[in-house]
C-alpha positions in Angstrom: 0.2 0.0 0.0 1.4 3.7 -0.8 1.3 6.5 1.5 -1.6 9.0 0.7 -4.0 11.4 2.4 -7.6 11.1 2.7 -9.7 13.8 4.5 -6.9 14.9 6.9 -6.0 11.0 7.6 -2.6 9.6 6.8 -2.9 5.9 5.3 -0.3 3.6 4.4 1.7 0.8 5.5 3.7 1.2 8.8 7.0 -0.1 7.0 6.4 2.6 4.4 5.4 5.3 7.0 8.3 4.2 9.6 11.0 4.7 6.5 9.6 7.9 5.5 9.6 9.1 9.5 13.2 7.7 9.9 14.3 10.0 6.8 12.4 13.0 7.9 13.5 12.6 11.5 16.9 12.5 10.5 16.8 15.6 8.7 14.7 17.5 11.2 17.4 16.6 14.1 15.0 17.1 16.9 16.3 17.4 20.4 14.8 16.9 24.0 14.3 20.7 24.2 12.1 20.9 21.1 8.2 21.6 21.0 6.7 20.3 17.7 3.3 21.5 16.5 1.8 18.9 14.1 -0.9 20.4 12.4 -3.5 18.1 10.7 -2.0 15.4 12.4 -4.3 12.6 11.3 -3.6 9.4 12.7 -1.0 10.7 15.0 1.9 8.6 13.5 4.3 11.2 13.4 3.0 12.7 16.7 3.9 9.7 18.2 7.3 9.7 16.6 8.4 13.2 17.7 7.0 12.5 21.0 10.0 10.2 21.4 12.7 12.7 20.8 10.7 15.7 22.0 10.2 17.9 25.0 6.2 18.4 23.9 4.1 17.6 20.8 1.1 19.3 20.2 -1.5 18.1 17.5 -4.2 19.9 15.9 -6.6 18.2 13.6 -10.4 18.8 13.4 -11.1 15.1 12.8 -11.4 14.5 16.7 -11.9 10.8 16.1 -8.5 10.3 15.4 -7.3 11.3 18.6 -8.6 8.1 20.0 -5.4 6.5 18.4 -2.9 4.7 20.2 -0.2 7.1 18.8 -1.6 10.2 20.8 -1.7 8.4 24.3 1.9 10.0 25.4 2.5 12.1 28.3 4.4 14.7 26.3 1.6 14.9 23.6 -1.4 17.4 23.9 -4.4 17.1 21.4 -6.1 19.9 20.3 -9.7 19.2 18.3 -9.5 22.6 16.2 -9.8 23.9 12.9 -6.3 24.8 12.0 -7.4 28.1 10.2 -9.3 29.1 13.4 -7.0 28.2 15.7 -3.9 29.9 14.2 -5.5 33.4 14.7 -5.0 33.2 18.5 -2.2 30.6 18.8 0.8 31.4 21.3 3.9 30.3 19.0 6.7 31.4 20.8 7.9 28.4 22.3 7.3 26.3 19.1 10.5 25.2 17.2 9.1 23.0 14.5 5.6 23.5 12.8 4.7 20.1 10.8 2.5 19.6 7.9 2.3 16.3 6.8 0.1 16.0 3.3 -2.2 18.9 5.2 -0.8 22.4 4.1 -2.2 22.0 0.2 -5.6 21.7 2.2 -5.8 24.6 4.3 -8.1 27.5 2.9 -5.7 30.0 4.9 -2.3 29.5 4.0 -1.5 33.1 3.9 -2.8 33.7 7.0 -1.1 30.8 8.7 2.2 31.8 7.1 1.8 35.5 8.3 1.0 34.2 11.9 4.1 31.8 12.1 6.2 34.6 10.3 5.0 37.1 13.2 5.0 34.3 16.3 7.7 31.8 15.9 10.8 32.6 17.2 14.3 33.1 15.3 15.4 29.5 13.9 12.1 28.0 14.5 11.3 25.6 11.4 8.2 24.8 9.2 8.8 21.1 8.0 6.2 19.9 5.3 5.6 16.9 3.4 4.0 17.3 0.2 2.7 15.4 -2.8 4.8 15.9 -6.1 2.4 17.5 -8.6 2.6 14.4 -10.9 1.9 11.7 -8.5 -1.2 9.7 -9.8 -3.1 10.0 -6.5 -3.9 12.4 -3.7 -5.6 15.8 -3.8 -6.6 17.8 -6.7 -3.3 18.3 -8.7 -4.9 22.2 -8.7 -3.8 22.5 -5.1 -0.7 21.0 -5.1 2.6 22.6 -4.8 5.8 22.0 -7.0 9.0 22.7 -4.8 9.6 26.0 -6.4 6.1 27.3 -5.9 6.0 25.9 -2.4 9.3 27.6 -1.6 8.5 30.9 -3.3 5.4 31.2 -1.5 7.1 30.3 2.0 10.2 32.3 1.6 8.1 35.4 0.9 7.1 35.4 4.5 10.6 35.6 5.6 11.8 31.9 5.6 14.7 30.3 4.0 14.8 26.8 2.5 16.9 24.8 4.9 16.4 21.1 3.6 14.8 19.3 1.0 14.2 15.3 0.8 12.6 13.8 -2.4 10.7 11.0 -1.7 9.0 8.5 -4.0 5.5 10.3 -4.3 6.1 13.1 -2.1 8.9 15.5 -0.6 9.8 16.9 2.5 11.0 20.4 2.6 12.1 22.4 5.7 12.3 26.1 6.1 13.8 28.1 8.5 12.8 31.5 10.4 
């Protein structure tokens, strides 16, 4: 089974997710002092993986039933059943070191507002970490809402972030930006 996104939930074999997560976690270089915001956290797989290395993980997703997953049952995980667009308006972000979007940013109606909030409220050296579909991947969201690497880079960098790392995966790519 391949890795894809349906209604904000991540699906795919654990082996495939584990392999992808291993590569991404290696690039993110998380520490025990990091606080990760997992936006559109879906089934909680990445939340769980982050929780092993970080001080705290805050998972935000409007599909509350996903929070029943064992992946969220960690002492350093906080879950927020919220619409990310509404939540970002008032969110306190000064302690966040990484904001992670796995196949969720392209679905957000408030991308400009999120990036503006992150630009204003994240501290210097904080990261925006994203997994997105390649534009030509044969499954996933409508191609009209996908970002090429170049388009996403241009969009995010216009808010004061700089690409720090990039990883091409089979059907997706990972890109990390630093403030």
